[in-house]
N, CA, C and O atoms as a GROMACS GRO file, in nm:
protein
  500
    1UNK      N    1  11.314   9.104   6.275
    1UNK     CA    2  11.289   9.230   6.208
    1UNK      C    3  11.389   9.335   6.258
    1UNK      O    4  11.404   9.357   6.378
    2UNK      N    5  11.456   9.398   6.165
    2UNK     CA    6  11.551   9.504   6.199
    2UNK      C    7  11.474   9.634   6.221
    2UNK      O    8  11.399   9.678   6.135
    3UNK      N    9  11.495   9.693   6.337
    3UNK     CA   10  11.432   9.821   6.366
    3UNK      C   11  11.511   9.931   6.296
    3UNK      O   12  11.625   9.910   6.256
    4UNK      N   13  11.450  10.049   6.282
    4UNK     CA   14  11.519  10.157   6.214
    4UNK      C   15  11.509  10.287   6.293
    4UNK      O   16  11.428  10.300   6.385
    5UNK      N   17  11.592  10.384   6.256
    5UNK     CA   18  11.592  10.516   6.319
    5UNK      C   19  11.451  10.573   6.310
    5UNK      O   20  11.385  10.563   6.207
    6UNK      N   21  11.407  10.632   6.417
    6UNK     CA   22  11.275  10.695   6.437
    6UNK      C   23  11.169  10.597   6.485
    6UNK      O   24  11.059  10.640   6.520
    7UNK      N   25  11.197  10.465   6.488
    7UNK     CA   26  11.102  10.371   6.546
    7UNK      C   27  11.085  10.401   6.695
    7UNK      O   28  11.181  10.436   6.764
    8UNK      N   29  10.962  10.387   6.744
    8UNK     CA   30  10.933  10.399   6.887
    8UNK      C   31  10.940  10.258   6.944
    8UNK      O   32  10.881  10.164   6.890
    9UNK      N   33  11.014  10.245   7.055
    9UNK     CA   34  11.046  10.113   7.110
    9UNK      C   35  11.035  10.111   7.262
    9UNK      O   36  11.028  10.216   7.327
   10UNK      N   37  11.033   9.989   7.317
   10UNK     CA   38  11.059   9.971   7.460
   10UNK      C   39  11.204   9.927   7.469
   10UNK      O   40  11.255   9.856   7.382
   11UNK      N   41  11.268   9.969   7.577
   11UNK     CA   42  11.410   9.935   7.595
   11UNK      C   43  11.439   9.910   7.742
   11UNK      O   44  11.400   9.988   7.828
   12UNK      N   45  11.507   9.799   7.769
   12UNK     CA   46  11.553   9.770   7.905
   12UNK      C   47  11.692   9.828   7.922
   12UNK      O   48  11.779   9.808   7.837
   13UNK      N   49  11.714   9.900   8.033
   13UNK     CA   50  11.845   9.955   8.064
   13UNK      C   51  11.870   9.930   8.211
   13UNK      O   52  11.799   9.982   8.296
   14UNK      N   53  11.971   9.850   8.241
   14UNK     CA   54  11.999   9.805   8.376
   14UNK      C   55  11.870   9.740   8.426
   14UNK      O   56  11.828   9.641   8.367
   15UNK      N   57  11.805   9.788   8.530
   15UNK     CA   58  11.682   9.721   8.572
   15UNK      C   59  11.558   9.804   8.542
   15UNK      O   60  11.450   9.774   8.592
   16UNK      N   61  11.573   9.909   8.462
   16UNK     CA   62  11.459   9.992   8.426
   16UNK      C   63  11.408   9.957   8.287
   16UNK      O   64  11.479   9.896   8.206
   17UNK      N   65  11.284   9.995   8.260
   17UNK     CA   66  11.226   9.974   8.127
   17UNK      C   67  11.164  10.107   8.082
   17UNK      O   68  11.096  10.175   8.159
   18UNK      N   69  11.190  10.141   7.958
   18UNK     CA   70  11.154  10.272   7.906
   18UNK      C   71  11.087  10.262   7.770
   18UNK      O   72  11.095  10.160   7.702
   19UNK      N   73  11.020  10.371   7.731
   19UNK     CA   74  10.972  10.390   7.595
   19UNK      C   75  11.060  10.499   7.536
   19UNK      O   76  11.085  10.601   7.599
   20UNK      N   77  11.107  10.476   7.414
   20UNK     CA   78  11.193  10.576   7.353
   20UNK      C   79  11.193  10.566   7.202
   20UNK      O   80  11.123  10.485   7.142
   21UNK      N   81  11.273  10.653   7.142
   21UNK     CA   82  11.286  10.660   6.997
   21UNK      C   83  11.430  10.624   6.958
   21UNK      O   84  11.525  10.676   7.016
   22UNK      N   85  11.444  10.536   6.861
   22UNK     CA   86  11.577  10.502   6.812
   22UNK      C   87  11.631  10.622   6.734
   22UNK      O   88  11.567  10.672   6.642
   23UNK      N   89  11.752  10.667   6.772
   23UNK     CA   90  11.813  10.781   6.704
   23UNK      C   91  11.938  10.742   6.627
   23UNK      O   92  11.987  10.819   6.544
   24UNK      N   93  11.990  10.623   6.654
   24UNK     CA   94  12.108  10.576   6.581
   24UNK      C   95  12.117  10.424   6.597
   24UNK      O   96  12.066  10.368   6.694
   25UNK      N   97  12.182  10.360   6.503
   25UNK     CA   98  12.196  10.215   6.507
   25UNK      C   99  12.343  10.179   6.501
   25UNK      O  100  12.414  10.219   6.408
   26UNK      N  101  12.388  10.103   6.601
   26UNK     CA  102  12.525  10.054   6.603
   26UNK      C  103  12.527   9.907   6.563
   26UNK      O  104  12.424   9.849   6.529
   27UNK      N  105  12.644   9.849   6.568
   27UNK     CA  106  12.656   9.708   6.530
   27UNK      C  107  12.576   9.617   6.623
   27UNK      O  108  12.509   9.524   6.578
   28UNK      N  109  12.585   9.645   6.754
   28UNK     CA  110  12.518   9.558   6.852
   28UNK      C  111  12.415   9.632   6.938
   28UNK      O  112  12.347   9.570   7.019
   29UNK      N  113  12.404   9.764   6.919
   29UNK     CA  114  12.315   9.844   7.004
   29UNK      C  115  12.232   9.941   6.923
   29UNK      O  116  12.263   9.974   6.809
   30UNK      N  117  12.123   9.984   6.987
   30UNK     CA  118  12.045  10.096   6.936
   30UNK      C  119  12.068  10.212   7.033
   30UNK      O  120  12.072  10.192   7.155
   31UNK      N  121  12.082  10.334   6.980
   31UNK     CA  122  12.083  10.453   7.064
   31UNK      C  123  11.938  10.496   7.076
   31UNK      O  124  11.871  10.525   6.977
   32UNK      N  125  11.889  10.501   7.202
   32UNK     CA  126  11.748  10.526   7.226
   32UNK      C  127  11.733  10.655   7.307
   32UNK      O  128  11.796  10.673   7.411
   33UNK      N  129  11.647  10.745   7.257
   33UNK     CA  130  11.614  10.869   7.327
   33UNK      C  131  11.491  10.842   7.413
   33UNK      O  132  11.386  10.803   7.361
   34UNK      N  133  11.503  10.861   7.543
   34UNK     CA  134  11.399  10.826   7.639
   34UNK      C  135  11.281  10.924   7.631
   34UNK      O  136  11.299  11.045   7.632
   35UNK      N  137  11.160  10.866   7.621
   35UNK     CA  138  11.037  10.946   7.614
   35UNK      C  139  10.942  10.921   7.732
   35UNK      O  140  10.860  11.006   7.764
   36UNK      N  141  10.953  10.802   7.795
   36UNK     CA  142  10.865  10.768   7.908
   36UNK      C  143  10.928  10.653   7.986
   36UNK      O  144  11.016  10.582   7.937
   37UNK      N  145  10.881  10.636   8.109
   37UNK     CA  146  10.931  10.530   8.198
   37UNK      C  147  10.821  10.428   8.218
   37UNK      O  148  10.707  10.463   8.248
   38UNK      N  149  10.855  10.300   8.200
   38UNK     CA  150  10.759  10.192   8.226
   38UNK      C  151  10.789  10.131   8.364
   38UNK      O  152  10.698  10.108   8.443
   39UNK      N  153  10.917  10.104   8.390
   39UNK     CA  154  10.958  10.041   8.516
   39UNK      C  155  11.079  10.116   8.570
   39UNK      O  156  11.180  10.129   8.502
   40UNK      N  157  11.067  10.165   8.694
   40UNK     CA  158  11.179  10.238   8.756
   40UNK      C  159  11.290  10.138   8.792
   40UNK      O  160  11.260  10.026   8.834
   41UNK      N  161  11.416  10.178   8.776
   41UNK     CA  162  11.526  10.087   8.814
   41UNK      C  163  11.522  10.048   8.961
   41UNK      O  164  11.480  10.126   9.047
   42UNK      N  165  11.567   9.927   8.988
   42UNK     CA  166  11.579   9.879   9.126
   42UNK      C  167  11.695   9.952   9.193
   42UNK      O  168  11.785  10.003   9.126
   43UNK      N  169  11.691   9.956   9.324
   43UNK     CA  170  11.796  10.023   9.400
   43UNK      C  171  11.898   9.920   9.449
   43UNK      O  172  11.868   9.801   9.459
   44UNK      N  173  12.019   9.968   9.479
   44UNK     CA  174  12.121   9.879   9.533
   44UNK      C  175  12.223   9.837   9.429
   44UNK      O  176  12.227   9.891   9.318
   45UNK      N  177  12.303   9.741   9.465
   45UNK     CA  178  12.413   9.690   9.383
   45UNK      C  179  12.358   9.585   9.285
   45UNK      O  180  12.305   9.483   9.327
   46UNK      N  181  12.372   9.612   9.156
   46UNK     CA  182  12.320   9.518   9.055
   46UNK      C  183  12.389   9.382   9.061
   46UNK      O  184  12.330   9.281   9.022
   47UNK      N  185  12.514   9.379   9.110
   47UNK     CA  186  12.589   9.254   9.116
   47UNK      C  187  12.556   9.173   9.241
   47UNK      O  188  12.586   9.054   9.249
   48UNK      N  189  12.492   9.238   9.338
   48UNK     CA  190  12.448   9.172   9.461
   48UNK      C  191  12.303   9.213   9.488
   48UNK      O  192  12.275   9.285   9.583
   49UNK      N  193  12.211   9.167   9.403
   49UNK     CA  194  12.072   9.212   9.416
   49UNK      C  195  12.011   9.178   9.551
   49UNK      O  196  12.034   9.072   9.609
   50UNK      N  197  11.931   9.273   9.599
   50UNK     CA  198  11.856   9.260   9.724
   50UNK      C  199  11.946   9.243   9.846
   50UNK      O  200  11.905   9.186   9.947
   51UNK      N  201  12.070   9.293   9.836
   51UNK     CA  202  12.164   9.289   9.948
   51UNK      C  203  12.187   9.432   9.998
   51UNK      O  204  12.191   9.526   9.919
   52UNK      N  205  12.202   9.448  10.130
   52UNK     CA  206  12.228   9.578  10.190
   52UNK      C  207  12.375   9.591  10.228
   52UNK      O  208  12.432   9.700  10.219
   53UNK      N  209  12.436   9.480  10.269
   53UNK     CA  210  12.576   9.482  10.313
   53UNK      C  211  12.669   9.474  10.194
   53UNK      O  212  12.735   9.373  10.170
   54UNK      N  213  12.674   9.585  10.118
   54UNK     CA  214  12.759   9.593  10.000
   54UNK      C  215  12.847   9.718  10.013
   54UNK      O  216  12.819   9.806  10.094
   55UNK      N  217  12.954   9.723   9.933
   55UNK     CA  218  13.044   9.838   9.941
   55UNK      C  219  12.970   9.970   9.916
   55UNK      O  220  12.993  10.069   9.985
   56UNK      N  221  12.882   9.970   9.816
   56UNK     CA  222  12.807  10.091   9.782
   56UNK      C  223  12.664  10.053   9.743
   56UNK      O  224  12.642   9.979   9.647
   57UNK      N  225  12.569  10.104   9.819
   57UNK     CA  226  12.428  10.082   9.787
   57UNK      C  227  12.389  10.192   9.689
   57UNK      O  228  12.371  10.307   9.728
   58UNK      N  229  12.376  10.157   9.562
   58UNK     CA  230  12.349  10.256   9.457
   58UNK      C  231  12.206  10.306   9.463
   58UNK      O  232  12.111  10.228   9.472
   59UNK      N  233  12.191  10.438   9.458
   59UNK     CA  234  12.061  10.499   9.439
   59UNK      C  235  12.049  10.521   9.288
   59UNK      O  236  12.121  10.602   9.231
   60UNK      N  237  11.958  10.448   9.226
   60UNK     CA  238  11.947  10.450   9.080
   60UNK      C  239  11.831  10.537   9.035
   60UNK      O  240  11.714  10.510   9.064
   61UNK      N  241  11.867  10.642   8.962
   61UNK     CA  242  11.767  10.731   8.903
   61UNK      C  243  11.714  10.669   8.775
   61UNK      O  244  11.781  10.589   8.709
   62UNK      N  245  11.592  10.706   8.741
   62UNK     CA  246  11.540  10.672   8.609
   62UNK      C  247  11.612  10.759   8.507
   62UNK      O  248  11.655  10.870   8.539
   63UNK      N  249  11.627  10.708   8.386
   63UNK     CA  250  11.685  10.790   8.281
   63UNK      C  251  11.595  10.911   8.257
   63UNK      O  252  11.472  10.901   8.265
   64UNK      N  253  11.655  11.023   8.228
   64UNK     CA  254  11.582  11.150   8.214
   64UNK      C  255  11.512  11.160   8.078
   64UNK      O  256  11.546  11.089   7.983
   65UNK      N  257  11.414  11.249   8.072
   65UNK     CA  258  11.342  11.277   7.947
   65UNK      C  259  11.442  11.323   7.842
   65UNK      O  260  11.521  11.415   7.864
   66UNK      N  261  11.438  11.258   7.728
   66UNK     CA  262  11.524  11.284   7.612
   66UNK      C  263  11.671  11.246   7.632
   66UNK      O  264  11.754  11.271   7.545
   67UNK      N  265  11.703  11.185   7.747
   67UNK     CA  266  11.839  11.131   7.765
   67UNK      C  267  11.856  11.018   7.664
   67UNK      O  268  11.762  10.945   7.635
   68UNK      N  269  11.977  11.005   7.611
   68UNK     CA  270  12.003  10.899   7.514
   68UNK      C  271  12.093  10.794   7.577
   68UNK      O  272  12.186  10.826   7.651
   69UNK      N  273  12.064  10.668   7.546
   69UNK     CA  274  12.142  10.558   7.601
   69UNK      C  275  12.154  10.447   7.498
   69UNK      O  276  12.061  10.422   7.422
   70UNK      N  277  12.268  10.381   7.497
   70UNK     CA  278  12.287  10.265   7.410
   70UNK      C  279  12.228  10.143   7.477
   70UNK      O  280  12.255  10.116   7.594
   71UNK      N  281  12.147  10.070   7.402
   71UNK     CA  282  12.080   9.951   7.455
   71UNK      C  283  12.109   9.834   7.361
   71UNK      O  284  12.094   9.848   7.239
   72UNK      N  285  12.151   9.718   7.416
   72UNK     CA  286  12.173   9.602   7.329
   72UNK      C  287  12.049   9.573   7.244
   72UNK      O  288  11.936   9.584   7.292
   73UNK      N  289  12.071   9.536   7.121
   73UNK     CA  290  11.960   9.515   7.028
   73UNK      C  291  11.857   9.415   7.079
   73UNK      O  292  11.737   9.431   7.055
   74UNK      N  293  11.902   9.312   7.149
   74UNK     CA  294  11.808   9.211   7.198
   74UNK      C  295  11.720   9.261   7.313
   74UNK      O  296  11.628   9.191   7.356
   75UNK      N  297  11.748   9.381   7.364
   75UNK     CA  298  11.670   9.438   7.475
   75UNK      C  299  11.575   9.548   7.427
   75UNK      O  300  11.518   9.622   7.507
   76UNK      N  301  11.558   9.557   7.295
   76UNK     CA  302  11.474   9.662   7.235
   76UNK      C  303  11.365   9.596   7.151
   76UNK      O  304  11.392   9.508   7.070
   77UNK      N  305  11.241   9.641   7.172
   77UNK     CA  306  11.126   9.587   7.098
   77UNK      C  307  11.040   9.703   7.048
   77UNK      O  308  11.031   9.807   7.113
   78UNK      N  309  10.977   9.684   6.934
   78UNK     CA  310  10.889   9.785   6.877
   78UNK      C  311  10.773   9.814   6.972
   78UNK      O  312  10.719   9.723   7.035
   79UNK      N  313  10.735   9.941   6.984
   79UNK     CA  314  10.625   9.986   7.070
   79UNK      C  315  10.524  10.057   6.982
   79UNK      O  316  10.559  10.151   6.910
   80UNK      N  317  10.398  10.014   6.986
   80UNK     CA  318  10.299  10.070   6.894
   80UNK      C  319  10.180  10.135   6.963
   80UNK      O  320  10.082  10.170   6.897
   81UNK      N  321  10.188  10.152   7.093
   81UNK     CA  322  10.078  10.216   7.165
   81UNK      C  323  10.107  10.366   7.180
   81UNK      O  324  10.211  10.415   7.136
   82UNK      N  325  10.014  10.436   7.243
   82UNK     CA  326  10.032  10.579   7.266
   82UNK      C  327  10.146  10.600   7.366
   82UNK      O  328  10.159  10.524   7.463
   83UNK      N  329  10.228  10.701   7.342
   83UNK     CA  330  10.340  10.731   7.432
   83UNK      C  331  10.289  10.817   7.547
   83UNK      O  332  10.237  10.926   7.524
   84UNK      N  333  10.302  10.768   7.670
   84UNK     CA  334  10.255  10.849   7.783
   84UNK      C  335  10.348  10.968   7.809
   84UNK      O  336  10.462  10.971   7.763
   85UNK      N  337  10.297  11.064   7.882
   85UNK     CA  338  10.375  11.180   7.926
   85UNK      C  339  10.489  11.131   8.016
   85UNK      O  340  10.468  11.045   8.101
   86UNK      N  341  10.609  11.187   7.998
   86UNK     CA  342  10.724  11.140   8.076
   86UNK      C  343  10.700  11.153   8.226
   86UNK      O  344  10.713  11.056   8.300
   87UNK      N  345  10.665  11.274   8.272
   87UNK     CA  346  10.653  11.295   8.416
   87UNK      C  347  10.544  11.206   8.477
   87UNK      O  348  10.563  11.149   8.585
   88UNK      N  349  10.431  11.193   8.409
   88UNK     CA  350  10.324  11.106   8.456
   88UNK      C  351  10.368  10.960   8.460
   88UNK      O  352  10.336  10.886   8.553
   89UNK      N  353  10.443  10.919   8.358
   89UNK     CA  354  10.491  10.779   8.354
   89UNK      C  355  10.592  10.754   8.465
   89UNK      O  356  10.596  10.646   8.523
   90UNK      N  357  10.675  10.855   8.494
   90UNK     CA  358  10.773  10.841   8.603
   90UNK      C  359  10.701  10.828   8.737
   90UNK      O  360  10.738  10.744   8.820
   91UNK      N  361  10.600  10.911   8.759
   91UNK     CA  362  10.522  10.902   8.885
   91UNK      C  363  10.460  10.765   8.900
   91UNK      O  364  10.463  10.706   9.008
   92UNK      N  365  10.403  10.714   8.792
   92UNK     CA  366  10.340  10.582   8.797
   92UNK      C  367  10.444  10.473   8.824
   92UNK      O  368  10.418  10.382   8.904
   93UNK      N  369  10.560  10.480   8.760
   93UNK     CA  370  10.665  10.380   8.780
   93UNK      C  371  10.718  10.384   8.924
   93UNK      O  372  10.746  10.280   8.983
   94UNK      N  373  10.733  10.504   8.979
   94UNK     CA  374  10.780  10.518   9.118
   94UNK      C  375  10.676  10.461   9.213
   94UNK      O  376  10.710  10.388   9.306
   95UNK      N  377  10.549  10.492   9.190
   95UNK     CA  378  10.441  10.440   9.276
   95UNK      C  379  10.438  10.287   9.273
   95UNK      O  380  10.422  10.223   9.377
   96UNK      N  381  10.452  10.229   9.155
   96UNK     CA  382  10.452  10.084   9.142
   96UNK      C  383  10.570  10.022   9.217
   96UNK      O  384  10.554   9.921   9.285
   97UNK      N  385  10.688  10.082   9.204
   97UNK     CA  386  10.805  10.030   9.274
   97UNK      C  387  10.786  10.040   9.426
   97UNK      O  388  10.818   9.946   9.498
   98UNK      N  389  10.734  10.153   9.473
   98UNK     CA  390  10.710  10.167   9.617
   98UNK      C  391  10.610  10.063   9.668
   98UNK      O  392  10.627  10.006   9.776
   99UNK      N  393  10.507  10.038   9.588
   99UNK     CA  394  10.407   9.937   9.624
   99UNK      C  395  10.472   9.798   9.635
   99UNK      O  396  10.447   9.725   9.730
  100UNK      N  397  10.555   9.763   9.537
  100UNK     CA  398  10.624   9.633   9.539
  100UNK      C  399  10.717   9.622   9.659
  100UNK      O  400  10.720   9.519   9.726
  101UNK      N  401  10.792   9.729   9.686
  101UNK     CA  402  10.888   9.727   9.798
  101UNK      C  403  10.817   9.719   9.933
  101UNK      O  404  10.867   9.655  10.025
  102UNK      N  405  10.701   9.783   9.944
  102UNK     CA  406  10.630   9.783  10.072
  102UNK      C  407  10.574   9.645  10.107
  102UNK      O  408  10.541   9.619  10.223
  103UNK      N  409  10.564   9.555  10.008
  103UNK     CA  410  10.517   9.419  10.033
  103UNK      C  411  10.627   9.330  10.090
  103UNK      O  412  10.600   9.225  10.148
  104UNK      N  413  10.754   9.374  10.073
  104UNK     CA  414  10.866   9.295  10.124
  104UNK      C  415  10.902   9.344  10.263
  104UNK      O  416  10.889   9.462  10.294
  105UNK      N  417  10.947   9.253  10.346
  105UNK     CA  418  10.982   9.288  10.483
  105UNK      C  419  11.128   9.248  10.508
  105UNK      O  420  11.156   9.149  10.574
  106UNK      N  421  11.219   9.328  10.451
  106UNK     CA  422  11.361   9.300  10.471
  106UNK      C  423  11.440   9.430  10.463
  106UNK      O  424  11.388   9.533  10.423
  107UNK      N  425  11.567   9.424  10.502
  107UNK     CA  426  11.652   9.544  10.508
  107UNK      C  427  11.670   9.608  10.371
  107UNK      O  428  11.674   9.730  10.360
  108UNK      N  429  11.680   9.526  10.266
  108UNK     CA  430  11.698   9.580  10.131
  108UNK      C  431  11.577   9.662  10.089
  108UNK      O  432  11.592   9.771  10.033
  109UNK      N  433  11.456   9.612  10.116
  109UNK     CA  434  11.334   9.684  10.079
  109UNK      C  435  11.323   9.816  10.155
  109UNK      O  436  11.284   9.917  10.098
  110UNK      N  437  11.358   9.814  10.282
  110UNK     CA  438  11.353   9.936  10.364
  110UNK      C  439  11.451  10.040  10.310
  110UNK      O  440  11.416  10.157  10.294
  111UNK      N  441  11.574   9.997  10.283
  111UNK     CA  442  11.675  10.089  10.231
  111UNK      C  443  11.636  10.138  10.090
  111UNK      O  444  11.660  10.254  10.057
  112UNK      N  445  11.578  10.053  10.010
  112UNK     CA  446  11.533  10.092   9.877
  112UNK      C  447  11.421  10.195   9.885
  112UNK      O  448  11.420  10.292   9.808
  113UNK      N  449  11.327  10.176   9.977
  113UNK     CA  450  11.218  10.273   9.994
  113UNK      C  451  11.272  10.408  10.036
  113UNK      O  452  11.224  10.512   9.990
  114UNK      N  453  11.373  10.409  10.124
  114UNK     CA  454  11.436  10.536  10.165
  114UNK      C  455  11.497  10.605  10.043
  114UNK      O  456  11.482  10.726  10.025
  115UNK      N  457  11.565  10.527   9.959
  115UNK     CA  458  11.628  10.583   9.839
  115UNK      C  459  11.522  10.639   9.744
  115UNK      O  460  11.540  10.746   9.687
  116UNK      N  461  11.414  10.566   9.726
  116UNK     CA  462  11.307  10.610   9.636
  116UNK      C  463  11.243  10.738   9.688
  116UNK      O  464  11.210  10.827   9.609
  117UNK      N  465  11.225  10.750   9.819
  117UNK     CA  466  11.166  10.873   9.875
  117UNK      C  467  11.257  10.993   9.847
  117UNK      O  468  11.208  11.102   9.817
  118UNK      N  469  11.388  10.973   9.857
  118UNK     CA  470  11.484  11.080   9.824
  118UNK      C  471  11.472  11.118   9.676
  118UNK      O  472  11.470  11.236   9.642
  119UNK      N  473  11.464  11.017   9.591
  119UNK     CA  474  11.451  11.043   9.448
  119UNK      C  475  11.321  11.116   9.417
  119UNK      O  476  11.318  11.208   9.335
  120UNK      N  477  11.213  11.074   9.482
  120UNK     CA  478  11.083  11.139   9.461
  120UNK      C  479  11.090  11.288   9.492
  120UNK      O  480  11.038  11.370   9.417
  121UNK      N  481  11.154  11.321   9.603
  121UNK     CA  482  11.168  11.462   9.641
  121UNK      C  483  11.242  11.539   9.532
  121UNK      O  484  11.208  11.653   9.503
  122UNK      N  485  11.342  11.476   9.473
  122UNK     CA  486  11.419  11.539   9.367
  122UNK      C  487  11.340  11.545   9.235
  122UNK      O  488  11.339  11.647   9.168
  123UNK      N  489  11.275  11.435   9.201
  123UNK     CA  490  11.201  11.428   9.075
  123UNK      C  491  11.084  11.528   9.069
  123UNK      O  492  11.064  11.595   8.968
  124UNK      N  493  11.009  11.537   9.179
  124UNK     CA  494  10.879  11.603   9.174
  124UNK      C  495  10.869  11.732   9.254
  124UNK      O  496  10.760  11.786   9.270
  125UNK      N  497  10.981  11.784   9.304
  125UNK     CA  498  10.974  11.909   9.383
  125UNK      C  499  10.988  12.030   9.295
  125UNK      O  500  10.984  12.143   9.344
   0.00000   0.00000   0.00000
């Protein structure tokens, strides 16, 4: 099924998952305006997952409310439930990520938790 402009969808971007609205359609991508966060992006180097000894340990922010991003068509699915509030959804996604990271006992999880705490201070202050 081909989605169309104004459809509400879920979209994966890097390691995050979002709810958004399609605002444009390209040949291979949908332009999606972010409305809520389902899963906060993982921290660190995407090419060396769960590694700390990398050139740059990326602190990955969630996409902002109404930020637009191109997402490959195969990573976008129709969403038919109620759209949660952006800030509330971001808090829930951050809490879930912190909970997952706290279950791991390794250097990557510790460094990721530090990054998330910094992001939290920025997101919610």
